[in-house]
Biopython code that builds the backbone (N, CA, C, O; Angstrom):
import numpy as np
from Bio.PDB.StructureBuilder import StructureBuilder

atoms = [
    (1, "MET", "N", (-6.806, 10.163, 22.181)),
    (1, "MET", "CA", (-5.732, 10.481, 22.453)),
    (1, "MET", "C", (-6.273, 11.904, 21.861)),
    (1, "MET", "O", (-7.271, 11.797, 21.148)),
    (2, "ARG", "N", (-5.858, 12.965, 22.016)),
    (2, "ARG", "CA", (-5.712, 14.264, 21.580)),
    (2, "ARG", "C", (-4.373, 14.707, 21.664)),
    (2, "ARG", "O", (-3.647, 15.040, 22.600)),
    (3, "THR", "N", (-4.189, 14.595, 20.014)),
    (3, "THR", "CA", (-2.552, 15.710, 19.900)),
    (3, "THR", "C", (-2.981, 16.251, 18.142)),
    (3, "THR", "O", (-3.915, 16.231, 17.341)),
    (4, "THR", "N", (-1.328, 16.783, 18.306)),
    (4, "THR", "CA", (-1.622, 18.284, 17.596)),
    (4, "THR", "C", (-0.501, 17.570, 15.926)),
    (4, "THR", "O", (0.567, 17.031, 16.217)),
    (5, "LEU", "N", (-0.839, 17.646, 14.580)),
    (5, "LEU", "CA", (0.087, 16.899, 13.667)),
    (5, "LEU", "C", (-0.344, 17.609, 12.715)),
    (5, "LEU", "O", (-1.500, 18.031, 12.691)),
    (6, "ASP", "N", (0.719, 17.889, 11.595)),
    (6, "ASP", "CA", (0.907, 18.916, 10.486)),
    (6, "ASP", "C", (0.660, 18.114, 9.474)),
    (6, "ASP", "O", (1.559, 17.314, 9.218)),
    (7, "ILE", "N", (-0.588, 18.075, 8.611)),
    (7, "ILE", "CA", (-0.558, 17.087, 8.081)),
    (7, "ILE", "C", (-0.648, 18.389, 6.581)),
    (7, "ILE", "O", (-0.844, 19.604, 6.569)),
    (8, "ASP", "N", (-0.425, 17.492, 5.614)),
    (8, "ASP", "CA", (-0.324, 18.084, 4.112)),
    (8, "ASP", "C", (-1.653, 18.051, 3.696)),
    (8, "ASP", "O", (-2.348, 17.036, 3.643)),
    (9, "ASP", "N", (-2.055, 19.394, 3.349)),
    (9, "ASP", "CA", (-3.360, 19.892, 2.544)),
    (9, "ASP", "C", (-3.887, 18.136, 1.897)),
    (9, "ASP", "O", (-4.999, 17.834, 2.330)),
    (10, "ASP", "N", (-3.268, 17.086, 1.013)),
    (10, "ASP", "CA", (-3.636, 16.162, -0.160)),
    (10, "ASP", "C", (-4.446, 15.427, 0.867)),
    (10, "ASP", "O", (-5.656, 15.209, 0.796)),
    (11, "VAL", "N", (-3.216, 14.893, 2.319)),
    (11, "VAL", "CA", (-4.153, 14.149, 2.797)),
    (11, "VAL", "C", (-5.174, 14.828, 3.715)),
    (11, "VAL", "O", (-5.587, 14.102, 4.620)),
    (12, "LEU", "N", (-5.414, 15.436, 3.693)),
    (12, "LEU", "CA", (-6.462, 16.009, 4.967)),
    (12, "LEU", "C", (-7.547, 15.725, 4.177)),
    (12, "LEU", "O", (-8.623, 15.216, 4.490)),
    (13, "PHE", "N", (-7.118, 16.137, 3.054)),
    (13, "PHE", "CA", (-8.695, 16.555, 1.170)),
    (13, "PHE", "C", (-8.967, 14.875, 2.102)),
    (13, "PHE", "O", (-9.899, 14.544, 2.835)),
    (14, "ALA", "N", (-8.013, 14.284, 1.772)),
    (14, "ALA", "CA", (-8.550, 12.620, 1.421)),
    (14, "ALA", "C", (-9.488, 12.523, 2.498)),
    (14, "ALA", "O", (-10.666, 12.206, 2.333)),
    (15, "ALA", "N", (-8.918, 12.821, 3.695)),
    (15, "ALA", "CA", (-9.170, 12.451, 4.869)),
    (15, "ALA", "C", (-10.820, 12.584, 4.890)),
    (15, "ALA", "O", (-11.586, 11.818, 5.476)),
    (16, "LYS", "N", (-11.061, 13.369, 4.359)),
    (16, "LYS", "CA", (-12.292, 14.711, 5.528)),
    (16, "LYS", "C", (-12.737, 13.709, 4.138)),
    (16, "LYS", "O", (-13.691, 13.293, 4.796)),
    (17, "GLU", "N", (-12.868, 13.046, 2.955)),
    (17, "GLU", "CA", (-13.688, 12.843, 2.037)),
    (17, "GLU", "C", (-13.583, 11.424, 2.560)),
    (17, "GLU", "O", (-14.410, 10.774, 1.920)),
    (18, "ILE", "N", (-12.925, 10.597, 3.467)),
    (18, "ILE", "CA", (-13.095, 9.438, 3.515)),
    (18, "ILE", "C", (-14.121, 9.055, 4.434)),
    (18, "ILE", "O", (-14.906, 8.107, 4.452)),
    (19, "ALA", "N", (-13.874, 10.246, 5.365)),
    (19, "ALA", "CA", (-14.126, 10.175, 6.922)),
    (19, "ALA", "C", (-16.034, 10.661, 6.775)),
    (19, "ALA", "O", (-16.887, 10.342, 7.603)),
    (20, "LYS", "N", (-16.271, 11.450, 5.543)),
    (20, "LYS", "CA", (-17.603, 11.297, 4.944)),
    (20, "LYS", "C", (-18.782, 10.485, 4.360)),
    (20, "LYS", "O", (-19.976, 10.247, 4.544)),
    (21, "ARG", "N", (-17.932, 10.254, 3.696)),
    (21, "ARG", "CA", (-18.147, 8.591, 2.914)),
    (21, "ARG", "C", (-18.468, 7.650, 3.601)),
    (21, "ARG", "O", (-19.323, 6.764, 3.604)),
    (22, "GLN", "N", (-17.743, 7.940, 4.117)),
    (22, "GLN", "CA", (-18.235, 6.392, 6.080)),
    (22, "GLN", "C", (-18.610, 7.469, 7.381)),
    (22, "GLN", "O", (-18.039, 7.265, 8.452)),
    (23, "GLY", "N", (-19.181, 8.145, 7.312)),
    (23, "GLY", "CA", (-19.962, 9.155, 8.364)),
    (23, "GLY", "C", (-19.114, 8.837, 9.570)),
    (23, "GLY", "O", (-19.491, 8.045, 10.433)),
    (24, "LYS", "N", (-18.055, 9.421, 9.607)),
    (24, "LYS", "CA", (-16.686, 8.969, 10.715)),
    (24, "LYS", "C", (-16.481, 10.188, 10.763)),
    (24, "LYS", "O", (-16.560, 10.999, 9.841)),
    (25, "SER", "N", (-16.044, 10.462, 12.505)),
    (25, "SER", "CA", (-14.733, 11.560, 12.501)),
    (25, "SER", "C", (-13.955, 12.056, 11.618)),
    (25, "SER", "O", (-14.574, 11.946, 10.559)),
    (26, "ILE", "N", (-12.626, 12.703, 11.354)),
    (26, "ILE", "CA", (-11.552, 13.104, 10.199)),
    (26, "ILE", "C", (-10.561, 12.456, 11.402)),
    (26, "ILE", "O", (-9.395, 12.413, 11.009)),
    (27, "GLY", "N", (-10.753, 11.909, 12.855)),
    (27, "GLY", "CA", (-10.132, 11.580, 13.786)),
    (27, "GLY", "C", (-10.227, 9.890, 13.321)),
    (27, "GLY", "O", (-9.281, 9.610, 12.585)),
    (28, "LYS", "N", (-10.708, 9.281, 13.458)),
    (28, "LYS", "CA", (-11.361, 8.426, 13.667)),
    (28, "LYS", "C", (-11.060, 7.655, 12.017)),
    (28, "LYS", "O", (-10.230, 6.759, 12.173)),
    (29, "ALA", "N", (-11.384, 7.738, 10.936)),
    (29, "ALA", "CA", (-10.411, 8.081, 10.131)),
    (29, "ALA", "C", (-9.284, 7.698, 9.301)),
    (29, "ALA", "O", (-8.855, 7.027, 8.362)),
    (30, "LEU", "N", (-9.062, 8.569, 10.261)),
    (30, "LEU", "CA", (-7.211, 8.670, 10.122)),
    (30, "LEU", "C", (-7.056, 7.375, 10.980)),
    (30, "LEU", "O", (-7.100, 6.193, 10.638)),
    (31, "SER", "N", (-6.939, 7.721, 11.706)),
    (31, "SER", "CA", (-6.532, 6.611, 13.219)),
    (31, "SER", "C", (-6.660, 5.555, 11.657)),
    (31, "SER", "O", (-5.744, 5.416, 10.847)),
    (32, "GLU", "N", (-7.921, 4.976, 11.568)),
    (32, "GLU", "CA", (-8.119, 3.335, 10.973)),
    (32, "GLU", "C", (-7.068, 3.229, 9.706)),
    (32, "GLU", "O", (-6.488, 2.165, 9.493)),
    (33, "LEU", "N", (-6.829, 4.527, 8.777)),
    (33, "LEU", "CA", (-5.752, 4.875, 8.173)),
    (33, "LEU", "C", (-4.586, 3.716, 8.043)),
    (33, "LEU", "O", (-4.305, 2.686, 7.430)),
    (34, "ALA", "N", (-3.888, 5.043, 9.529)),
    (34, "ALA", "CA", (-2.506, 4.233, 9.765)),
    (34, "ALA", "C", (-2.923, 3.448, 10.127)),
    (34, "ALA", "O", (-3.144, 2.785, 9.113)),
    (35, "ARG", "N", (-3.388, 2.712, 11.219)),
    (35, "ARG", "CA", (-3.417, 0.862, 11.177)),
    (35, "ARG", "C", (-3.682, 0.232, 10.445)),
    (35, "ARG", "O", (-3.253, -0.894, 10.696)),
    (36, "GLN", "N", (-4.327, 0.287, 9.355)),
    (36, "GLN", "CA", (-4.144, 0.051, 7.881)),
    (36, "GLN", "C", (-2.566, -0.639, 7.382)),
    (36, "GLN", "O", (-1.986, -1.694, 7.126)),
    (37, "ALA", "N", (-2.386, 1.017, 7.484)),
    (37, "ALA", "CA", (-1.103, 0.935, 6.963)),
    (37, "ALA", "C", (0.405, 0.048, 7.663)),
    (37, "ALA", "O", (1.366, -0.543, 7.170)),
    (38, "LEU", "N", (-0.088, 0.385, 9.111)),
    (38, "LEU", "CA", (0.596, -0.547, 9.532)),
    (38, "LEU", "C", (1.069, -1.819, 9.413)),
    (38, "LEU", "O", (2.167, -2.351, 9.244)),
    (39, "SER", "N", (-0.299, -2.231, 9.575)),
    (39, "SER", "CA", (-0.662, -3.712, 10.054)),
    (39, "SER", "C", (0.086, -3.975, 8.456)),
    (39, "SER", "O", (0.948, -4.854, 8.472)),
    (40, "ARG", "N", (-0.157, -3.313, 7.126)),
    (40, "ARG", "CA", (0.085, -4.153, 6.095)),
    (40, "ARG", "C", (2.357, -4.088, 5.664)),
    (40, "ARG", "O", (2.975, -4.770, 4.847)),
    (41, "GLN", "N", (2.930, -2.935, 6.692)),
    (41, "GLN", "CA", (4.075, -2.657, 6.222)),
    (41, "GLN", "C", (4.801, -3.663, 7.503)),
    (41, "GLN", "O", (5.987, -3.403, 7.712)),
    (42, "ALA", "N", (4.170, -4.803, 8.385)),
    (42, "ALA", "CA", (3.461, -5.434, 9.217)),
    (42, "ALA", "C", (4.802, -6.873, 8.534)),
    (42, "ALA", "O", (5.997, -7.131, 8.671)),
    (43, "GLU", "N", (2.922, -7.739, 7.394)),
    (43, "GLU", "CA", (2.745, -8.203, 7.256)),
    (43, "GLU", "C", (3.993, -8.396, 5.559)),
    (43, "GLU", "O", (4.218, -9.476, 5.012)),
    (44, "THR", "N", (4.530, -7.129, 5.140)),
    (44, "THR", "CA", (4.968, -7.630, 3.789)),
    (44, "THR", "C", (6.715, -8.302, 4.305)),
    (44, "THR", "O", (7.733, -7.857, 4.835)),
    (45, "PRO", "N", (6.180, -9.699, 3.706)),
    (45, "PRO", "CA", (7.825, -10.488, 4.023)),
    (45, "PRO", "C", (8.613, -10.023, 3.066)),
    (45, "PRO", "O", (8.358, -9.316, 2.091)),
    (46, "SER", "N", (9.974, -10.678, 3.597)),
    (46, "SER", "CA", (11.195, -9.651, 3.489)),
    (46, "SER", "C", (12.144, -11.107, 3.524)),
    (46, "SER", "O", (12.048, -11.927, 4.437)),
    (47, "ARG", "N", (13.033, -11.247, 2.395)),
    (47, "ARG", "CA", (14.430, -11.835, 2.785)),
    (47, "ARG", "C", (15.620, -11.963, 2.412)),
    (47, "ARG", "O", (15.572, -12.504, 1.307)),
    (48, "ASN", "N", (16.102, -11.876, 2.546)),
    (48, "ASN", "CA", (17.773, -11.005, 3.070)),
    (48, "ASN", "C", (17.417, -9.542, 2.697)),
    (48, "ASN", "O", (17.965, -9.259, 1.631)),
    (49, "GLY", "N", (16.624, -8.416, 3.247)),
    (49, "GLY", "CA", (16.457, -7.550, 2.560)),
    (49, "GLY", "C", (16.123, -6.763, 1.735)),
    (49, "GLY", "O", (16.213, -5.539, 1.640)),
    (50, "ILE", "N", (15.482, -8.010, 0.761)),
    (50, "ILE", "CA", (14.555, -7.663, -0.376)),
    (50, "ILE", "C", (13.378, -8.256, -0.139)),
    (50, "ILE", "O", (13.325, -9.483, -0.219)),
    (51, "LEU", "N", (12.123, -7.442, 0.221)),
    (51, "LEU", "CA", (10.690, -7.163, 0.075)),
    (51, "LEU", "C", (10.383, -8.346, -0.859)),
    (51, "LEU", "O", (11.067, -8.658, -1.833)),
    (52, "LEU", "N", (9.329, -8.929, -0.461)),
    (52, "LEU", "CA", (8.871, -10.266, -1.069)),
    (52, "LEU", "C", (7.388, -9.802, -1.778)),
    (52, "LEU", "O", (6.787, -8.886, -1.217)),
    (53, "PHE", "N", (7.135, -10.059, -2.292)),
    (53, "PHE", "CA", (5.260, -9.513, -3.051)),
    (53, "PHE", "C", (4.774, -11.300, -3.883)),
    (53, "PHE", "O", (5.293, -11.884, -4.834)),
    (54, "PRO", "N", (3.521, -11.713, -2.933)),
    (54, "PRO", "CA", (2.495, -12.628, -2.719)),
    (54, "PRO", "C", (2.245, -12.833, -4.515)),
    (54, "PRO", "O", (2.453, -11.804, -5.157)),
    (55, "CYS", "N", (1.889, -13.875, -5.196)),
    (55, "CYS", "CA", (2.175, -14.147, -6.040)),
    (55, "CYS", "C", (0.764, -15.358, -6.184)),
    (55, "CYS", "O", (0.154, -15.698, -5.170)),
    (56, "GLN", "N", (0.447, -15.828, -7.385)),
    (56, "GLN", "CA", (-1.035, -16.619, -6.828)),
    (56, "GLN", "C", (-0.419, -17.683, -7.479)),
    (56, "GLN", "O", (0.094, -17.500, -8.583)),
    (57, "ALA", "N", (-0.402, -18.925, -6.859)),
    (57, "ALA", "CA", (0.172, -20.564, -6.936)),
    (57, "ALA", "C", (0.518, -20.606, -8.708)),
    (57, "ALA", "O", (1.663, -20.634, -9.158)),
    (58, "GLU", "N", (-0.950, -20.603, -9.690)),
    (58, "GLU", "CA", (-0.017, -21.007, -10.765)),
    (58, "GLU", "C", (0.415, -20.082, -11.721)),
    (58, "GLU", "O", (0.064, -20.122, -12.900)),
    (59, "ALA", "N", (1.265, -19.146, -11.176)),
    (59, "ALA", "CA", (1.877, -17.825, -11.542)),
    (59, "ALA", "C", (2.865, -18.774, -11.574)),
    (59, "ALA", "O", (3.065, -19.665, -10.748)),
    (60, "GLY", "N", (3.700, -18.436, -12.962)),
    (60, "GLY", "CA", (4.855, -19.618, -13.131)),
    (60, "GLY", "C", (6.137, -18.803, -12.579)),
    (60, "GLY", "O", (6.216, -18.217, -11.499)),
    (61, "VAL", "N", (7.173, -18.917, -13.641)),
    (61, "VAL", "CA", (8.594, -17.967, -12.301)),
    (61, "VAL", "C", (9.243, -17.481, -14.274)),
    (61, "VAL", "O", (9.391, -17.971, -15.393)),
    (62, "VAL", "N", (9.389, -16.338, -13.567)),
    (62, "VAL", "CA", (9.866, -14.912, -14.563)),
    (62, "VAL", "C", (11.387, -15.450, -14.590)),
    (62, "VAL", "O", (12.047, -15.341, -13.556)),
    (63, "THR", "N", (12.108, -16.171, -16.027)),
    (63, "THR", "CA", (13.240, -16.644, -15.784)),
    (63, "THR", "C", (13.322, -15.035, -17.169)),
    (63, "THR", "O", (12.507, -14.285, -17.707)),
    (64, "LEU", "N", (15.179, -15.295, -17.183)),
    (64, "LEU", "CA", (15.484, -14.329, -18.183)),
    (64, "LEU", "C", (15.221, -14.108, -19.496)),
    (64, "LEU", "O", (15.215, -13.216, -20.344)),
    (65, "GLU", "N", (14.995, -15.322, -19.331)),
    (65, "GLU", "CA", (14.645, -15.658, -21.038)),
    (65, "GLU", "C", (13.387, -15.156, -20.983)),
    (65, "GLU", "O", (13.100, -14.120, -21.583)),
    (66, "LEU", "N", (12.702, -15.686, -20.418)),
    (66, "LEU", "CA", (11.208, -14.783, -20.965)),
    (66, "LEU", "C", (11.218, -13.661, -20.741)),
    (66, "LEU", "O", (10.246, -13.102, -21.250)),
    (67, "VAL", "N", (12.056, -12.824, -20.048)),
    (67, "VAL", "CA", (12.263, -10.767, -19.599)),
    (67, "VAL", "C", (12.179, -11.039, -21.344)),
    (67, "VAL", "O", (11.258, -11.089, -22.160)),
    (68, "ASN", "N", (13.415, -11.156, -21.394)),
    (68, "ASN", "CA", (13.840, -11.017, -22.792)),
    (68, "ASN", "C", (13.167, -11.390, -24.319)),
    (68, "ASN", "O", (13.503, -11.092, -25.466)),
    (69, "GLN", "N", (12.392, -11.945, -23.922)),
    (69, "GLN", "CA", (11.459, -13.088, -24.741)),
    (69, "GLN", "C", (10.723, -11.256, -25.211)),
    (69, "GLN", "O", (10.845, -10.628, -26.262)),
    (70, "LEU", "N", (9.912, -10.850, -23.778)),
    (70, "LEU", "CA", (8.830, -10.366, -23.575)),
    (70, "LEU", "C", (9.231, -8.831, -24.205)),
    (70, "LEU", "O", (8.608, -8.014, -24.882)),
    (71, "ARG", "N", (10.637, -8.876, -23.607)),
    (71, "ARG", "CA", (10.668, -7.180, -24.267)),
    (71, "ARG", "C", (11.098, -6.811, -25.781)),
    (71, "ARG", "O", (10.996, -5.805, -26.482)),
    (72, "ASP", "N", (11.828, -8.602, -26.009)),
    (72, "ASP", "CA", (11.305, -8.463, -28.033)),
    (72, "ASP", "C", (10.676, -8.231, -28.621)),
    (72, "ASP", "O", (10.794, -7.777, -29.759)),
    (73, "GLU", "N", (9.630, -8.514, -27.918)),
    (73, "GLU", "CA", (8.219, -8.464, -28.736)),
    (73, "GLU", "C", (7.152, -6.948, -28.729)),
    (73, "GLU", "O", (6.235, -6.644, -29.492)),
    (74, "VAL", "N", (7.586, -6.393, -27.830)),
    (74, "VAL", "CA", (7.401, -4.702, -26.941)),
    (74, "VAL", "C", (8.524, -4.940, -28.595)),
    (74, "VAL", "O", (8.138, -5.630, -29.539)),
    (75, "LEU", "N", (9.956, -4.155, -28.572)),
    (75, "LEU", "CA", (10.468, -3.242, -29.253)),
    (75, "LEU", "C", (10.386, -4.056, -30.936)),
    (75, "LEU", "O", (10.808, -3.464, -31.930)),
]
sb = StructureBuilder()
sb.init_structure("model")
sb.init_model(0)
sb.init_chain("A")
sb.init_seg("    ")
for serial, (resi, resn, name, xyz) in enumerate(atoms, 1):
    if name == "N":
        sb.init_residue(resn, " ", resi, " ")
    sb.init_atom(name, np.array(xyz, "f"), 0.0, 1.0, " ", f" {name:<3s}", serial, name[0])
structure = sb.get_structure()
């Protein structure tokens, strides 16, 4: 489908570079980038309106005490 969009110069430059690297048209590259961004947005889970970020199973719990300890070590 053809349409006209106003795209910021830096975004257009990046899209051209990606398209060139992948041997695709700019339209195809932009469509794929938009599709990726939209699917990531849909996959981001939330609870009570707060975004949840994935972590590894072996990751520990971050407690207030741990945060304070790490802060004190840095300062």
